[in-house]
C-alpha positions in Angstrom: 34.4 -93.0 -50.5 37.0 -90.3 -51.2 34.3 -87.6 -50.9 33.4 -88.7 -47.4 37.1 -88.7 -46.4 37.4 -85.2 -47.7 34.3 -84.2 -45.7 35.9 -85.7 -42.6 39.0 -83.6 -43.1 37.0 -80.4 -43.7 35.0 -81.1 -40.6 38.2 -81.6 -38.6 39.7 -78.4 -40.0 36.5 -76.5 -39.3 36.1 -77.5 -35.7 39.8 -76.8 -35.1 39.3 -73.3 -36.5 36.1 -72.8 -34.5 37.8 -73.9 -31.3 40.8 -71.7 -31.9 38.6 -68.7 -32.3 35.9 -69.3 -29.7 37.0 -72.0 -27.3 36.5 -69.5 -24.4 32.7 -69.8 -25.0 32.8 -73.4 -23.8 33.0 -75.0 -20.3 35.4 -77.8 -19.7 32.8 -80.6 -20.2 31.7 -79.2 -23.6 35.4 -78.9 -24.7 36.1 -82.4 -23.6 33.0 -83.8 -25.4 33.9 -82.0 -28.6 37.6 -83.0 -28.4 36.6 -86.6 -27.8 34.3 -86.7 -30.9 37.0 -84.8 -32.9 39.6 -87.5 -31.9 37.2 -90.3 -32.9 36.6 -88.7 -36.3 40.3 -88.1 -36.8 41.0 -91.8 -36.1 38.5 -93.0 -38.7 38.8 -90.2 -41.3 40.9 -92.3 -43.7 38.9 -95.5 -43.1 37.6 -97.4 -46.1 34.3 -97.9 -44.2 32.0 -95.1 -45.2 29.5 -95.9 -42.5 32.1 -95.5 -39.8 33.2 -92.1 -41.2 29.7 -90.9 -41.5 28.8 -91.9 -37.9 31.9 -90.1 -36.6 31.1 -86.9 -38.6 27.5 -87.0 -37.4 28.6 -87.5 -33.8 31.0 -84.5 -33.9 28.3 -82.4 -35.4 25.8 -83.5 -32.8 28.1 -82.7 -29.8 29.0 -79.4 -31.4 25.5 -78.2 -31.9 25.4 -76.1 -28.7 28.8 -74.6 -29.6 27.4 -73.7 -33.0 24.5 -71.9 -31.4 26.8 -70.1 -29.0 29.0 -68.9 -31.8 26.1 -67.8 -33.9 24.6 -65.9 -31.0 27.9 -64.2 -30.3 28.4 -63.3 -34.0 24.9 -61.9 -34.4 25.3 -59.9 -31.2 28.6 -58.4 -32.5 27.0 -57.6 -35.8 24.0 -56.0 -34.1 26.0 -54.0 -31.6 25.1 -50.3 -32.1 22.3 -51.1 -34.6 18.7 -51.9 -34.3 16.7 -54.5 -36.2 15.1 -51.9 -38.5 18.5 -50.8 -39.8 19.1 -54.3 -41.2 16.1 -54.1 -43.4 16.2 -56.8 -46.1 19.5 -58.3 -45.1 19.1 -62.0 -44.5 20.6 -64.0 -41.7 22.7 -65.9 -44.4 24.1 -62.6 -45.6 25.0 -61.4 -42.1 26.7 -64.7 -41.3 28.5 -64.8 -44.6 29.8 -61.3 -44.1 31.1 -62.4 -40.7 32.7 -65.5 -42.3 30.8 -67.3 -39.5 30.2 -70.8 -40.8 33.4 -72.8 -40.9 31.5 -76.1 -40.5 28.9 -77.4 -42.8 26.5 -77.8 -39.9 26.6 -74.1 -39.3 25.0 -73.5 -42.7 22.8 -76.5 -42.7 21.3 -76.2 -39.2 21.5 -72.6 -38.4 19.9 -71.2 -41.5 
């Protein structure tokens, strides 16, 4: 139970951080959908019902998927600017993204890599 509540808090902190840094990537509809899912998670984050918390975390992650992709594309483009693919050699995507401190939400690491 407590672990899921901690996951909910981390997810809230992560989306807040992501929005603070890259909110400009989103249109109004996407922002509203993410904020609605964020509010729903915030409201149940201290619940004693694990299923309710898990559903709210999953919903926020689902509505944030496109935002995750947009952030990743932006970060990779910044990292690649002025370089070509051959220069990166054996550097993995995980190392590039880690260097950029790119993955504030667990879904970034789970679904992007």
